Every structure is written in C-alpha cells, then in structure tokens.
C-alpha positions, 0 to 999 in steps of 0.5 A: 500500500503506498502512502498516500492509500494508506493517506485516502484509507484513513480519511475513509475511515474518519468520515465514516465514523464522524458520519456515525456520529452524527446520526447517534447525534441524531437519535439522541435529540430526538429523544431529548426532545421529549425532556426539553422544549427544542426549537432549530436554529443556523441547520441544529438543534437546540433545548431550551433549558429551565434558567434559560440556558441555551445546549446543543450537539455536536459529533466529534472525532479526536484521535478516532475517538467517536463523541458527543459534546455539548454546547450551551450559551447562556440565552436564546441571543447567545453567539452560537461561537460563543456557545461553551464546549461543556461535557463530552459523552464517549461513544464507543464507551456509551450507549445512547440510553448512558449517554442521554440519561448522563445529558439529562443530569449534567444538564440538569433536568 
C-alpha cells in the first residue's frame, strides 16, 4: 500500500466514524425533545433549559474516538460562536441510553 492509499483509507474511516456520530447525535436529539423545549436554528437542534440557557449537541472524532459534545450558551440570543464546551460523551464507551441519561443529569433535568 502506498502512502497516498494509506492516507485515503484513514480519511475514509474518519468520515465513516463522523457519519456514525452524526446519526447517533440525531437519535439523541429526538429523545431529548421529550425532555426540553427545542428549536431549530442555523441548521441545528437547540434545547432550552429551565434557567433560560440553551445547549446543543455536536459530533466529533478526536484521534479516532467518536464523541458527542454538549455546548451551551447563556440565552437564546447568545451567538453560537460564543457557546462554551461542556461535557463529552464517548460513543464507544456508552450506549445511546447512557448518553441521554448523563446529558439529562449534567444539563439539569
């Protein structure tokens, strides 16, 4: 295998893992809609917490680890670029149900 073929294979694997993380994030979003008021903004689902803060989920792949990251802002008006990173949930270590339960606990539900 050439170096170029190896790099292409790694790129394809990362894209496949990212697609899986996106699918899992969408599944979690649907479950969270039963627990929080939700709205769509800028192509993503955001959730309103009791204190007026908002959070969203984003899928990531860091060094081969697939994870879902919660990011939050102080209010609905907080620009997405000013959201803070909160908790990380590793897909390879937790089931969807476990991730949902942890998010509910961590985000105050």
